[in-house]
PDB file of N, CA, C and O in Angstrom:
ATOM      1  N   MET A   1       0.903  -1.313   0.004  1.00  0.00           N
ATOM      2  CA  MET A   1      -0.118  -0.312   0.081  1.00  0.00           C
ATOM      3  C   MET A   1       0.870   1.307  -0.154  1.00  0.00           C
ATOM      4  O   MET A   1       0.603   2.193  -0.966  1.00  0.00           O
ATOM      5  N   ILE A   2       1.765   1.287   0.617  1.00  0.00           N
ATOM      6  CA  ILE A   2       2.767   2.450   0.762  1.00  0.00           C
ATOM      7  C   ILE A   2       3.607   2.591  -0.542  1.00  0.00           C
ATOM      8  O   ILE A   2       3.926   3.761  -0.754  1.00  0.00           O
ATOM      9  N   SER A   3       4.028   1.735  -1.431  1.00  0.00           N
ATOM     10  CA  SER A   3       4.476   1.814  -2.431  1.00  0.00           C
ATOM     11  C   SER A   3       3.371   2.429  -3.557  1.00  0.00           C
ATOM     12  O   SER A   3       3.691   3.343  -4.317  1.00  0.00           O
ATOM     13  N   SER A   4       2.395   1.977  -3.561  1.00  0.00           N
ATOM     14  CA  SER A   4       1.224   2.221  -4.469  1.00  0.00           C
ATOM     15  C   SER A   4       1.014   3.861  -4.126  1.00  0.00           C
ATOM     16  O   SER A   4       0.915   4.740  -4.982  1.00  0.00           O
ATOM     17  N   LEU A   5       0.981   4.012  -2.991  1.00  0.00           N
ATOM     18  CA  LEU A   5       0.454   5.395  -2.383  1.00  0.00           C
ATOM     19  C   LEU A   5       1.788   6.508  -2.990  1.00  0.00           C
ATOM     20  O   LEU A   5       1.544   7.503  -3.672  1.00  0.00           O
ATOM     21  N   SER A   6       3.025   6.132  -2.621  1.00  0.00           N
ATOM     22  CA  SER A   6       4.211   6.704  -3.284  1.00  0.00           C
ATOM     23  C   SER A   6       4.186   7.235  -4.579  1.00  0.00           C
ATOM     24  O   SER A   6       4.584   8.383  -4.780  1.00  0.00           O
ATOM     25  N   GLY A   7       3.698   6.421  -5.607  1.00  0.00           N
ATOM     26  CA  GLY A   7       3.704   5.903  -6.912  1.00  0.00           C
ATOM     27  C   GLY A   7       2.494   7.038  -7.439  1.00  0.00           C
ATOM     28  O   GLY A   7       2.576   7.791  -8.409  1.00  0.00           O
ATOM     29  N   LEU A   8       1.456   6.909  -6.554  1.00  0.00           N
ATOM     30  CA  LEU A   8       0.308   7.839  -7.114  1.00  0.00           C
ATOM     31  C   LEU A   8       0.405   9.199  -6.809  1.00  0.00           C
ATOM     32  O   LEU A   8      -0.199  10.054  -7.456  1.00  0.00           O
ATOM     33  N   ILE A   9       1.345   9.520  -5.581  1.00  0.00           N
ATOM     34  CA  ILE A   9       1.794  11.147  -5.364  1.00  0.00           C
ATOM     35  C   ILE A   9       2.764  11.344  -6.542  1.00  0.00           C
ATOM     36  O   ILE A   9       2.579  12.393  -7.159  1.00  0.00           O
ATOM     37  N   SER A  10       3.605  10.676  -6.916  1.00  0.00           N
ATOM     38  CA  SER A  10       4.462  10.958  -7.749  1.00  0.00           C
ATOM     39  C   SER A  10       4.056  11.375  -9.244  1.00  0.00           C
ATOM     40  O   SER A  10       4.740  12.100  -9.965  1.00  0.00           O
ATOM     41  N   HIS A  11       2.791  10.779  -9.597  1.00  0.00           N
ATOM     42  CA  HIS A  11       2.262  10.673 -10.877  1.00  0.00           C
ATOM     43  C   HIS A  11       0.936  11.901 -10.764  1.00  0.00           C
ATOM     44  O   HIS A  11       0.259  12.209 -11.745  1.00  0.00           O
ATOM     45  N   LEU A  12       0.758  12.448  -9.501  1.00  0.00           N
ATOM     46  CA  LEU A  12      -0.478  13.318  -9.464  1.00  0.00           C
ATOM     47  C   LEU A  12      -0.447  14.324 -10.749  1.00  0.00           C
ATOM     48  O   LEU A  12      -1.450  14.482 -11.444  1.00  0.00           O
ATOM     49  N   ASN A  13       0.808  15.004 -11.012  1.00  0.00           N
ATOM     50  CA  ASN A  13       0.934  16.102 -11.864  1.00  0.00           C
ATOM     51  C   ASN A  13       0.455  15.725 -13.274  1.00  0.00           C
ATOM     52  O   ASN A  13      -0.111  16.436 -14.103  1.00  0.00           O
ATOM     53  N   ASN A  14       0.833  14.376 -13.349  1.00  0.00           N
ATOM     54  CA  ASN A  14       0.250  14.079 -15.048  1.00  0.00           C
ATOM     55  C   ASN A  14      -0.889  13.211 -15.298  1.00  0.00           C
ATOM     56  O   ASN A  14      -0.963  12.418 -16.237  1.00  0.00           O
ATOM     57  N   ILE A  15      -1.746  13.397 -14.433  1.00  0.00           N
ATOM     58  CA  ILE A  15      -2.994  12.763 -14.467  1.00  0.00           C
ATOM     59  C   ILE A  15      -4.216  13.863 -14.110  1.00  0.00           C
ATOM     60  O   ILE A  15      -4.047  14.812 -13.344  1.00  0.00           O
ATOM     61  N   GLU A  16      -5.515  13.555 -14.826  1.00  0.00           N
ATOM     62  CA  GLU A  16      -6.578  14.404 -14.621  1.00  0.00           C
ATOM     63  C   GLU A  16      -7.579  13.530 -13.833  1.00  0.00           C
ATOM     64  O   GLU A  16      -8.139  12.747 -14.600  1.00  0.00           O
ATOM     65  N   ILE A  17      -7.985  13.407 -12.555  1.00  0.00           N
ATOM     66  CA  ILE A  17      -8.913  12.613 -11.967  1.00  0.00           C
ATOM     67  C   ILE A  17      -9.559  13.275 -11.116  1.00  0.00           C
ATOM     68  O   ILE A  17      -8.851  13.974 -10.390  1.00  0.00           O
ATOM     69  N   SER A  18     -10.736  13.317 -10.923  1.00  0.00           N
ATOM     70  CA  SER A  18     -11.508  14.071  -9.968  1.00  0.00           C
ATOM     71  C   SER A  18     -11.448  13.603  -8.530  1.00  0.00           C
ATOM     72  O   SER A  18     -11.101  12.431  -8.377  1.00  0.00           O
ATOM     73  N   GLY A  19     -11.711  14.279  -7.500  1.00  0.00           N
ATOM     74  CA  GLY A  19     -11.587  14.081  -5.958  1.00  0.00           C
ATOM     75  C   GLY A  19     -12.435  12.590  -5.896  1.00  0.00           C
ATOM     76  O   GLY A  19     -11.864  11.517  -5.699  1.00  0.00           O
ATOM     77  N   THR A  20     -14.109  12.758  -6.129  1.00  0.00           N
ATOM     78  CA  THR A  20     -14.815  11.790  -6.134  1.00  0.00           C
ATOM     79  C   THR A  20     -14.304  10.180  -6.591  1.00  0.00           C
ATOM     80  O   THR A  20     -14.469   9.180  -5.893  1.00  0.00           O
ATOM     81  N   THR A  21     -13.683  10.218  -7.869  1.00  0.00           N
ATOM     82  CA  THR A  21     -13.170   8.981  -8.509  1.00  0.00           C
ATOM     83  C   THR A  21     -12.102   8.621  -7.582  1.00  0.00           C
ATOM     84  O   THR A  21     -12.073   7.445  -7.221  1.00  0.00           O
ATOM     85  N   MET A  22     -11.145   9.490  -7.096  1.00  0.00           N
ATOM     86  CA  MET A  22     -10.040   8.977  -6.250  1.00  0.00           C
ATOM     87  C   MET A  22     -10.454   8.587  -4.981  1.00  0.00           C
ATOM     88  O   MET A  22      -9.795   7.717  -4.413  1.00  0.00           O
ATOM     89  N   ILE A  23     -11.436   9.075  -4.426  1.00  0.00           N
ATOM     90  CA  ILE A  23     -12.171   8.795  -2.965  1.00  0.00           C
ATOM     91  C   ILE A  23     -12.754   7.112  -3.116  1.00  0.00           C
ATOM     92  O   ILE A  23     -12.653   6.252  -2.241  1.00  0.00           O
ATOM     93  N   LEU A  24     -13.424   6.932  -4.583  1.00  0.00           N
ATOM     94  CA  LEU A  24     -13.977   5.724  -4.861  1.00  0.00           C
ATOM     95  C   LEU A  24     -12.972   4.848  -4.801  1.00  0.00           C
ATOM     96  O   LEU A  24     -13.065   3.883  -4.043  1.00  0.00           O
ATOM     97  N   PHE A  25     -12.026   5.015  -5.467  1.00  0.00           N
ATOM     98  CA  PHE A  25     -10.736   3.647  -5.699  1.00  0.00           C
ATOM     99  C   PHE A  25     -10.092   3.744  -4.531  1.00  0.00           C
ATOM    100  O   PHE A  25      -9.697   2.650  -4.127  1.00  0.00           O
ATOM    101  N   ALA A  26      -9.829   4.706  -3.802  1.00  0.00           N
ATOM    102  CA  ALA A  26      -9.263   4.642  -2.445  1.00  0.00           C
ATOM    103  C   ALA A  26     -10.283   3.492  -1.495  1.00  0.00           C
ATOM    104  O   ALA A  26      -9.920   2.448  -0.955  1.00  0.00           O
ATOM    105  N   THR A  27     -11.627   4.103  -1.528  1.00  0.00           N
ATOM    106  CA  THR A  27     -12.513   3.046  -0.827  1.00  0.00           C
ATOM    107  C   THR A  27     -12.601   1.603  -1.186  1.00  0.00           C
ATOM    108  O   THR A  27     -12.687   0.709  -0.345  1.00  0.00           O
ATOM    109  N   ALA A  28     -12.575   1.412  -2.511  1.00  0.00           N
ATOM    110  CA  ALA A  28     -12.796  -0.089  -3.101  1.00  0.00           C
ATOM    111  C   ALA A  28     -11.329  -0.676  -2.884  1.00  0.00           C
ATOM    112  O   ALA A  28     -11.184  -1.879  -2.667  1.00  0.00           O
ATOM    113  N   SER A  29     -10.244   0.199  -2.948  1.00  0.00           N
ATOM    114  CA  SER A  29      -8.833  -0.879  -2.478  1.00  0.00           C
ATOM    115  C   SER A  29      -8.797  -1.172  -1.148  1.00  0.00           C
ATOM    116  O   SER A  29      -8.462  -2.284  -0.741  1.00  0.00           O
ATOM    117  N   LEU A  30      -9.137  -0.209  -0.388  1.00  0.00           N
ATOM    118  CA  LEU A  30      -9.209  -0.389   1.128  1.00  0.00           C
ATOM    119  C   LEU A  30     -10.222  -1.630   1.593  1.00  0.00           C
ATOM    120  O   LEU A  30      -9.956  -2.464   2.458  1.00  0.00           O
ATOM    121  N   VAL A  31     -11.598  -1.538   0.712  1.00  0.00           N
ATOM    122  CA  VAL A  31     -12.320  -2.716   1.255  1.00  0.00           C
ATOM    123  C   VAL A  31     -11.857  -3.998   0.765  1.00  0.00           C
ATOM    124  O   VAL A  31     -11.958  -5.039   1.415  1.00  0.00           O
ATOM    125  N   GLY A  32     -11.320  -3.905  -0.450  1.00  0.00           N
ATOM    126  CA  GLY A  32     -10.938  -5.151  -1.154  1.00  0.00           C
ATOM    127  C   GLY A  32      -9.545  -5.859  -0.560  1.00  0.00           C
ATOM    128  O   GLY A  32      -9.392  -7.080  -0.533  1.00  0.00           O
ATOM    129  N   SER A  33      -8.738  -5.072  -0.177  1.00  0.00           N
ATOM    130  CA  SER A  33      -7.690  -5.575   0.435  1.00  0.00           C
ATOM    131  C   SER A  33      -7.986  -6.165   1.830  1.00  0.00           C
ATOM    132  O   SER A  33      -7.285  -7.120   2.165  1.00  0.00           O
ATOM    133  N   GLN A  34      -8.897  -5.743   2.658  1.00  0.00           N
ATOM    134  CA  GLN A  34      -9.277  -6.037   3.808  1.00  0.00           C
ATOM    135  C   GLN A  34     -10.117  -7.413   3.671  1.00  0.00           C
ATOM    136  O   GLN A  34      -9.999  -8.371   4.436  1.00  0.00           O
ATOM    137  N   PHE A  35     -10.955  -7.339   2.597  1.00  0.00           N
ATOM    138  CA  PHE A  35     -11.748  -8.447   2.335  1.00  0.00           C
ATOM    139  C   PHE A  35     -10.836  -9.811   1.819  1.00  0.00           C
ATOM    140  O   PHE A  35     -11.069 -10.942   2.245  1.00  0.00           O
ATOM    141  N   GLY A  36      -9.818  -9.513   0.882  1.00  0.00           N
ATOM    142  CA  GLY A  36      -9.184 -10.441   0.537  1.00  0.00           C
ATOM    143  C   GLY A  36      -7.910 -11.125   1.587  1.00  0.00           C
ATOM    144  O   GLY A  36      -7.485 -12.276   1.491  1.00  0.00           O
ATOM    145  N   SER A  37      -7.525 -10.256   2.426  1.00  0.00           N
ATOM    146  CA  SER A  37      -6.731 -10.596   3.667  1.00  0.00           C
ATOM    147  C   SER A  37      -7.717 -11.661   4.555  1.00  0.00           C
ATOM    148  O   SER A  37      -7.208 -12.725   4.907  1.00  0.00           O
ATOM    149  N   ARG A  38      -8.762 -11.446   4.820  1.00  0.00           N
ATOM    150  CA  ARG A  38      -9.808 -12.047   5.629  1.00  0.00           C
ATOM    151  C   ARG A  38      -9.997 -13.180   4.821  1.00  0.00           C
ATOM    152  O   ARG A  38     -10.226 -14.072   5.637  1.00  0.00           O
ATOM    153  N   ILE A  39     -10.026 -13.536   3.997  1.00  0.00           N
ATOM    154  CA  ILE A  39     -10.858 -14.835   3.009  1.00  0.00           C
ATOM    155  C   ILE A  39      -9.226 -15.806   2.761  1.00  0.00           C
ATOM    156  O   ILE A  39      -9.163 -17.025   2.605  1.00  0.00           O
ATOM    157  N   MET A  40      -8.072 -14.857   2.788  1.00  0.00           N
ATOM    158  CA  MET A  40      -7.003 -15.683   2.625  1.00  0.00           C
ATOM    159  C   MET A  40      -6.481 -16.737   4.065  1.00  0.00           C
ATOM    160  O   MET A  40      -5.752 -17.726   3.999  1.00  0.00           O
ATOM    161  N   TYR A  41      -7.030 -16.228   5.129  1.00  0.00           N
ATOM    162  CA  TYR A  41      -6.918 -16.722   6.421  1.00  0.00           C
ATOM    163  C   TYR A  41      -8.041 -17.667   6.783  1.00  0.00           C
ATOM    164  O   TYR A  41      -8.030 -18.407   7.766  1.00  0.00           O
ATOM    165  N   THR A  42      -8.908 -17.581   5.987  1.00  0.00           N
ATOM    166  CA  THR A  42     -10.182 -18.539   6.423  1.00  0.00           C
ATOM    167  C   THR A  42      -9.566 -19.828   6.228  1.00  0.00           C
ATOM    168  O   THR A  42      -8.785 -19.898   5.279  1.00  0.00           O
ATOM    169  N   SER A  43      -9.757 -20.912   6.957  1.00  0.00           N
ATOM    170  CA  SER A  43      -9.197 -22.286   6.780  1.00  0.00           C
ATOM    171  C   SER A  43     -10.365 -23.264   6.401  1.00  0.00           C
ATOM    172  O   SER A  43     -10.119 -24.417   6.046  1.00  0.00           O
ATOM    173  N   LYS A  44     -11.787 -22.716   6.496  1.00  0.00           N
ATOM    174  CA  LYS A  44     -12.620 -23.366   6.054  1.00  0.00           C
ATOM    175  C   LYS A  44     -12.922 -23.799   4.626  1.00  0.00           C
ATOM    176  O   LYS A  44     -13.432 -24.868   4.292  1.00  0.00           O
ATOM    177  N   TRP A  45     -12.427 -22.547   3.633  1.00  0.00           N
ATOM    178  CA  TRP A  45     -12.350 -22.306   2.290  1.00  0.00           C
ATOM    179  C   TRP A  45     -10.909 -23.577   1.972  1.00  0.00           C
ATOM    180  O   TRP A  45     -10.992 -24.315   0.991  1.00  0.00           O
ATOM    181  N   ASN A  46     -10.113 -23.631   2.595  1.00  0.00           N
ATOM    182  CA  ASN A  46      -8.853 -24.466   2.005  1.00  0.00           C
ATOM    183  C   ASN A  46      -8.363 -23.677   1.011  1.00  0.00           C
ATOM    184  O   ASN A  46      -8.160 -24.094  -0.130  1.00  0.00           O
ATOM    185  N   LEU A  47      -8.110 -22.290   1.461  1.00  0.00           N
ATOM    186  CA  LEU A  47      -7.832 -21.341   0.145  1.00  0.00           C
ATOM    187  C   LEU A  47      -6.248 -21.720  -0.339  1.00  0.00           C
ATOM    188  O   LEU A  47      -5.777 -21.593  -1.469  1.00  0.00           O
ATOM    189  N   GLU A  48      -5.567 -22.239   0.916  1.00  0.00           N
ATOM    190  CA  GLU A  48      -3.932 -22.294   0.483  1.00  0.00           C
ATOM    191  C   GLU A  48      -3.964 -22.931  -0.497  1.00  0.00           C
ATOM    192  O   GLU A  48      -3.441 -22.413  -1.484  1.00  0.00           O
ATOM    193  N   THR A  49      -4.641 -24.445  -0.662  1.00  0.00           N
ATOM    194  CA  THR A  49      -4.601 -25.331  -2.031  1.00  0.00           C
ATOM    195  C   THR A  49      -5.154 -24.735  -3.071  1.00  0.00           C
ATOM    196  O   THR A  49      -4.668 -25.025  -4.165  1.00  0.00           O
ATOM    197  N   LEU A  50      -6.089 -23.934  -3.043  1.00  0.00           N
ATOM    198  CA  LEU A  50      -6.665 -23.332  -4.043  1.00  0.00           C
ATOM    199  C   LEU A  50      -5.681 -22.146  -4.801  1.00  0.00           C
ATOM    200  O   LEU A  50      -5.439 -22.059  -6.005  1.00  0.00           O
ATOM    201  N   SER A  51      -5.243 -21.346  -3.795  1.00  0.00           N
ATOM    202  CA  SER A  51      -4.118 -20.179  -4.534  1.00  0.00           C
ATOM    203  C   SER A  51      -2.881 -21.102  -5.060  1.00  0.00           C
ATOM    204  O   SER A  51      -2.307 -20.844  -6.118  1.00  0.00           O
ATOM    205  N   ARG A  52      -2.553 -22.105  -4.298  1.00  0.00           N
ATOM    206  CA  ARG A  52      -1.058 -22.723  -5.176  1.00  0.00           C
ATOM    207  C   ARG A  52      -1.807 -23.208  -6.294  1.00  0.00           C
ATOM    208  O   ARG A  52      -0.987 -23.321  -7.205  1.00  0.00           O
ATOM    209  N   LYS A  53      -3.024 -23.581  -6.730  1.00  0.00           N
ATOM    210  CA  LYS A  53      -3.392 -24.453  -7.940  1.00  0.00           C
ATOM    211  C   LYS A  53      -3.626 -23.288  -8.933  1.00  0.00           C
ATOM    212  O   LYS A  53      -3.146 -23.293 -10.067  1.00  0.00           O
ATOM    213  N   TYR A  54      -4.295 -22.416  -8.501  1.00  0.00           N
ATOM    214  CA  TYR A  54      -4.693 -21.224  -9.597  1.00  0.00           C
ATOM    215  C   TYR A  54      -3.894 -20.162  -9.849  1.00  0.00           C
ATOM    216  O   TYR A  54      -3.853 -19.598 -10.942  1.00  0.00           O
ATOM    217  N   PHE A  55      -3.035 -19.751  -8.574  1.00  0.00           N
ATOM    218  CA  PHE A  55      -2.622 -18.383  -8.383  1.00  0.00           C
ATOM    219  C   PHE A  55      -1.697 -17.940  -9.963  1.00  0.00           C
ATOM    220  O   PHE A  55      -1.859 -16.833 -10.477  1.00  0.00           O
ATOM    221  N   LYS A  56      -0.921 -18.810 -10.462  1.00  0.00           N
ATOM    222  CA  LYS A  56      -0.055 -18.547 -11.664  1.00  0.00           C
ATOM    223  C   LYS A  56      -1.081 -18.317 -13.050  1.00  0.00           C
ATOM    224  O   LYS A  56      -0.745 -17.547 -13.949  1.00  0.00           O
ATOM    225  N   LYS A  57      -2.149 -18.959 -13.079  1.00  0.00           N
ATOM    226  CA  LYS A  57      -2.972 -18.783 -14.292  1.00  0.00           C
ATOM    227  C   LYS A  57      -3.786 -17.661 -13.893  1.00  0.00           C
ATOM    228  O   LYS A  57      -4.141 -16.953 -14.835  1.00  0.00           O
ATOM    229  N   ILE A  58      -4.194 -17.296 -12.693  1.00  0.00           N
ATOM    230  CA  ILE A  58      -5.101 -15.909 -12.680  1.00  0.00           C
ATOM    231  C   ILE A  58      -4.038 -14.794 -12.821  1.00  0.00           C
ATOM    232  O   ILE A  58      -4.252 -13.753 -13.443  1.00  0.00           O
ATOM    233  N   PHE A  59      -2.881 -15.088 -12.199  1.00  0.00           N
ATOM    234  CA  PHE A  59      -1.769 -13.914 -12.307  1.00  0.00           C
ATOM    235  C   PHE A  59      -1.413 -13.756 -14.010  1.00  0.00           C
ATOM    236  O   PHE A  59      -1.323 -12.677 -14.594  1.00  0.00           O
ATOM    237  N   GLY A  60      -1.280 -14.796 -14.487  1.00  0.00           N
ATOM    238  CA  GLY A  60      -1.049 -14.424 -16.173  1.00  0.00           C
ATOM    239  C   GLY A  60      -2.255 -14.033 -16.878  1.00  0.00           C
ATOM    240  O   GLY A  60      -2.167 -13.351 -17.899  1.00  0.00           O
ATOM    241  N   LEU A  61      -3.255 -14.371 -16.465  1.00  0.00           N
ATOM    242  CA  LEU A  61      -4.786 -13.751 -17.352  1.00  0.00           C
ATOM    243  C   LEU A  61      -4.569 -12.373 -16.906  1.00  0.00           C
ATOM    244  O   LEU A  61      -4.603 -11.504 -17.777  1.00  0.00           O
ATOM    245  N   MET A  62      -4.345 -12.019 -15.648  1.00  0.00           N
ATOM    246  CA  MET A  62      -4.484 -10.292 -15.241  1.00  0.00           C
ATOM    247  C   MET A  62      -3.169  -9.862 -16.136  1.00  0.00           C
ATOM    248  O   MET A  62      -3.166  -8.834 -16.814  1.00  0.00           O
ATOM    249  N   LEU A  63      -2.329 -10.542 -16.078  1.00  0.00           N
ATOM    250  CA  LEU A  63      -1.134  -9.642 -16.835  1.00  0.00           C
ATOM    251  C   LEU A  63      -1.524  -9.531 -18.467  1.00  0.00           C
ATOM    252  O   LEU A  63      -1.502  -8.417 -18.989  1.00  0.00           O
ATOM    253  N   ILE A  64      -1.798 -10.442 -19.073  1.00  0.00           N
ATOM    254  CA  ILE A  64      -2.451 -10.266 -20.318  1.00  0.00           C
ATOM    255  C   ILE A  64      -3.506  -9.369 -20.627  1.00  0.00           C
ATOM    256  O   ILE A  64      -3.503  -8.898 -21.765  1.00  0.00           O
ATOM    257  N   VAL A  65      -4.558  -8.984 -19.710  1.00  0.00           N
ATOM    258  CA  VAL A  65      -5.674  -8.126 -19.709  1.00  0.00           C
ATOM    259  C   VAL A  65      -4.991  -6.727 -19.454  1.00  0.00           C
ATOM    260  O   VAL A  65      -5.527  -5.736 -19.951  1.00  0.00           O
ATOM    261  N   VAL A  66      -3.882  -6.595 -18.738  1.00  0.00           N
ATOM    262  CA  VAL A  66      -3.234  -5.070 -18.422  1.00  0.00           C
ATOM    263  C   VAL A  66      -2.600  -5.070 -19.973  1.00  0.00           C
ATOM    264  O   VAL A  66      -3.099  -4.256 -20.749  1.00  0.00           O
ATOM    265  N   ALA A  67      -1.791  -5.725 -20.348  1.00  0.00           N
ATOM    266  CA  ALA A  67      -1.136  -5.580 -21.369  1.00  0.00           C
ATOM    267  C   ALA A  67      -1.901  -5.141 -22.479  1.00  0.00           C
ATOM    268  O   ALA A  67      -1.463  -4.222 -23.172  1.00  0.00           O
ATOM    269  N   VAL A  68      -3.190  -5.778 -22.785  1.00  0.00           N
ATOM    270  CA  VAL A  68      -4.025  -5.644 -23.751  1.00  0.00           C
ATOM    271  C   VAL A  68      -4.707  -4.196 -23.573  1.00  0.00           C
ATOM    272  O   VAL A  68      -4.871  -3.424 -24.517  1.00  0.00           O
ATOM    273  N   LEU A  69      -5.005  -3.982 -22.526  1.00  0.00           N
ATOM    274  CA  LEU A  69      -5.712  -2.398 -22.332  1.00  0.00           C
ATOM    275  C   LEU A  69      -4.476  -1.494 -22.310  1.00  0.00           C
ATOM    276  O   LEU A  69      -4.626  -0.418 -22.889  1.00  0.00           O
ATOM    277  N   LEU A  70      -3.464  -1.692 -21.837  1.00  0.00           N
ATOM    278  CA  LEU A  70      -2.270  -0.768 -22.395  1.00  0.00           C
ATOM    279  C   LEU A  70      -2.072  -0.614 -23.862  1.00  0.00           C
ATOM    280  O   LEU A  70      -2.021   0.513 -24.354  1.00  0.00           O
ATOM    281  N   GLN A  71      -1.987  -1.396 -24.389  1.00  0.00           N
ATOM    282  CA  GLN A  71      -1.821  -1.462 -25.856  1.00  0.00           C
ATOM    283  C   GLN A  71      -2.787  -0.663 -26.264  1.00  0.00           C
ATOM    284  O   GLN A  71      -2.413   0.399 -26.761  1.00  0.00           O
ATOM    285  N   TYR A  72      -4.107  -0.895 -26.190  1.00  0.00           N
ATOM    286  CA  TYR A  72      -5.173  -0.284 -26.730  1.00  0.00           C
ATOM    287  C   TYR A  72      -5.077   1.219 -26.561  1.00  0.00           C
ATOM    288  O   TYR A  72      -5.154   2.026 -27.488  1.00  0.00           O
ATOM    289  N   ARG A  73      -4.886   1.533 -25.173  1.00  0.00           N
ATOM    290  CA  ARG A  73      -4.535   3.195 -24.937  1.00  0.00           C
ATOM    291  C   ARG A  73      -3.671   3.418 -25.826  1.00  0.00           C
ATOM    292  O   ARG A  73      -4.067   4.178 -26.710  1.00  0.00           O
ATOM    293  N   ILE A  74      -2.505   2.995 -25.939  1.00  0.00           N
ATOM    294  CA  ILE A  74      -1.120   3.563 -26.670  1.00  0.00           C
ATOM    295  C   ILE A  74      -1.632   3.734 -28.232  1.00  0.00           C
ATOM    296  O   ILE A  74      -1.344   4.681 -28.964  1.00  0.00           O
ATOM    297  N   SER A  75      -2.423   2.647 -28.559  1.00  0.00           N
ATOM    298  CA  SER A  75      -2.645   2.933 -30.112  1.00  0.00           C
ATOM    299  C   SER A  75      -3.643   3.870 -30.706  1.00  0.00           C
ATOM    300  O   SER A  75      -3.574   4.409 -31.811  1.00  0.00           O
ATOM    301  N   SER A  76      -4.840   4.015 -29.557  1.00  0.00           N
ATOM    302  CA  SER A  76      -5.903   4.894 -29.625  1.00  0.00           C
ATOM    303  C   SER A  76      -5.132   6.672 -29.599  1.00  0.00           C
ATOM    304  O   SER A  76      -5.448   7.640 -30.291  1.00  0.00           O
ATOM    305  N   LYS A  77      -4.258   6.579 -28.726  1.00  0.00           N
ATOM    306  CA  LYS A  77      -3.367   7.823 -28.716  1.00  0.00           C
ATOM    307  C   LYS A  77      -2.769   7.934 -29.592  1.00  0.00           C
ATOM    308  O   LYS A  77      -2.878   9.102 -29.967  1.00  0.00           O
ATOM    309  N   CYS A  78      -1.939   7.216 -30.415  1.00  0.00           N
ATOM    310  CA  CYS A  78      -0.935   7.540 -31.735  1.00  0.00           C
ATOM    311  C   CYS A  78      -2.050   7.807 -33.010  1.00  0.00           C
ATOM    312  O   CYS A  78      -1.671   8.485 -33.966  1.00  0.00           O
ATOM    313  N   ARG A  79      -3.498   7.225 -32.987  1.00  0.00           N
ATOM    314  CA  ARG A  79      -3.938   7.384 -34.188  1.00  0.00           C
ATOM    315  C   ARG A  79      -4.587   9.041 -34.229  1.00  0.00           C
ATOM    316  O   ARG A  79      -4.672   9.633 -35.305  1.00  0.00           O
ATOM    317  N   TYR A  80      -4.882   9.478 -33.339  1.00  0.00           N
ATOM    318  CA  TYR A  80      -5.362  11.198 -33.283  1.00  0.00           C
ATOM    319  C   TYR A  80      -3.886  12.001 -32.962  1.00  0.00           C
ATOM    320  O   TYR A  80      -3.905  13.167 -32.568  1.00  0.00           O
ATOM    321  N   ARG A  81      -2.722  11.325 -33.151  1.00  0.00           N
ATOM    322  CA  ARG A  81      -1.650  12.464 -32.720  1.00  0.00           C
ATOM    323  C   ARG A  81      -0.986  13.128 -34.105  1.00  0.00           C
ATOM    324  O   ARG A  81      -0.287  12.479 -34.883  1.00  0.00           O
ATOM    325  N   LYS A  82      -1.275  14.310 -34.243  1.00  0.00           N
ATOM    326  CA  LYS A  82      -0.761  14.934 -35.530  1.00  0.00           C
ATOM    327  C   LYS A  82       0.939  15.044 -35.818  1.00  0.00           C
ATOM    328  O   LYS A  82       1.686  15.524 -34.966  1.00  0.00           O
ATOM    329  N   VAL A  83       1.284  14.686 -36.737  1.00  0.00           N
ATOM    330  CA  VAL A  83       2.653  14.436 -36.795  1.00  0.00           C
ATOM    331  C   VAL A  83       3.471  15.575 -37.661  1.00  0.00           C
ATOM    332  O   VAL A  83       4.691  15.487 -37.800  1.00  0.00           O
TER     333      VAL A  83
END
Protein backbone atom coordinates (compact mmCIF):
# COMPACT_ATOMS: atom_id res chain seq x y z
CA MET A 1 0.00 0.00 0.00
CA ILE A 2 2.85 2.39 0.81
CA SER A 3 4.59 1.82 -2.52
CA SER A 4 1.31 2.30 -4.42
CA LEU A 5 0.64 5.51 -2.54
CA SER A 6 4.10 6.87 -3.31
CA GLY A 7 3.64 6.00 -6.99
CA LEU A 8 0.29 7.78 -7.05
CA ILE A 9 1.72 10.88 -5.41
CA SER A 10 4.59 11.02 -7.90
CA HIS A 11 2.17 10.87 -10.85
CA LEU A 12 -0.49 13.28 -9.59
CA ASN A 13 0.80 16.08 -11.83
CA ASN A 14 0.44 13.93 -14.94
CA ILE A 15 -3.15 12.72 -14.49
CA GLU A 16 -6.54 14.34 -14.50
CA ILE A 17 -8.82 12.63 -11.98
CA SER A 18 -11.68 14.01 -9.96
CA GLY A 19 -11.70 13.90 -6.18
CA THR A 20 -14.81 11.72 -6.21
CA THR A 21 -13.16 9.13 -8.43
CA MET A 22 -10.06 9.12 -6.26
CA ILE A 23 -12.14 8.59 -3.11
CA LEU A 24 -14.07 5.75 -4.79
CA PHE A 25 -10.86 4.00 -5.85
CA ALA A 26 -9.30 4.45 -2.40
CA THR A 27 -12.41 3.05 -0.71
CA ALA A 28 -12.60 0.12 -3.11
CA SER A 29 -8.93 -0.73 -2.61
CA LEU A 30 -9.23 -0.52 1.17
CA VAL A 31 -12.34 -2.73 1.26
CA GLY A 32 -10.88 -5.18 -1.27
CA SER A 33 -7.59 -5.54 0.56
CA GLN A 34 -9.31 -6.15 3.89
CA PHE A 35 -11.74 -8.63 2.35
CA GLY A 36 -8.96 -10.46 0.51
CA SER A 37 -6.76 -10.77 3.57
CA ARG A 38 -9.65 -12.11 5.65
CA ILE A 39 -10.54 -14.69 2.98
CA MET A 40 -6.94 -15.90 2.65
CA TYR A 41 -6.76 -16.70 6.36
CA THR A 42 -10.12 -18.49 6.49
CA SER A 43 -9.32 -22.19 6.85
CA LYS A 44 -12.78 -23.54 6.05
CA TRP A 45 -12.40 -22.83 2.31
CA ASN A 46 -8.91 -24.36 2.11
CA LEU A 47 -7.71 -21.39 0.11
CA GLU A 48 -4.05 -22.30 0.46
CA THR A 49 -4.50 -25.26 -1.87
CA LEU A 50 -6.72 -23.23 -4.19
CA SER A 51 -4.26 -20.37 -4.40
CA ARG A 52 -1.34 -22.70 -5.13
CA LYS A 53 -3.29 -24.40 -7.87
CA TYR A 54 -4.69 -21.36 -9.67
CA PHE A 55 -2.48 -18.42 -8.70
CA LYS A 56 -0.15 -18.57 -11.69
CA LYS A 57 -3.04 -18.91 -14.13
CA ILE A 58 -5.03 -16.05 -12.62
CA PHE A 59 -1.97 -13.81 -12.39
CA GLY A 60 -1.00 -14.59 -15.98
CA LEU A 61 -4.50 -13.80 -17.19
CA MET A 62 -4.46 -10.50 -15.30
CA LEU A 63 -1.12 -9.57 -16.89
CA ILE A 64 -2.47 -10.34 -20.36
CA VAL A 65 -5.57 -8.20 -19.75
CA VAL A 66 -3.45 -5.29 -18.52
CA ALA A 67 -1.11 -5.61 -21.52
CA VAL A 68 -4.04 -5.59 -23.96
CA LEU A 69 -5.58 -2.55 -22.27
CA LEU A 70 -2.27 -0.67 -22.31
CA GLN A 71 -1.72 -1.51 -25.96
CA TYR A 72 -5.23 -0.30 -26.79
CA ARG A 73 -4.67 2.99 -24.99
CA ILE A 74 -1.31 3.54 -26.67
CA SER A 75 -2.64 2.74 -30.14
CA SER A 76 -5.72 4.94 -29.70
CA LYS A 77 -3.53 7.90 -28.68
CA CYS A 78 -1.24 7.36 -31.68
CA ARG A 79 -4.14 7.48 -34.16
CA TYR A 80 -5.13 10.99 -33.17
CA ARG A 81 -1.67 12.46 -32.79
CA LYS A 82 -0.68 15.00 -35.43
CA VAL A 83 2.73 14.41 -36.95
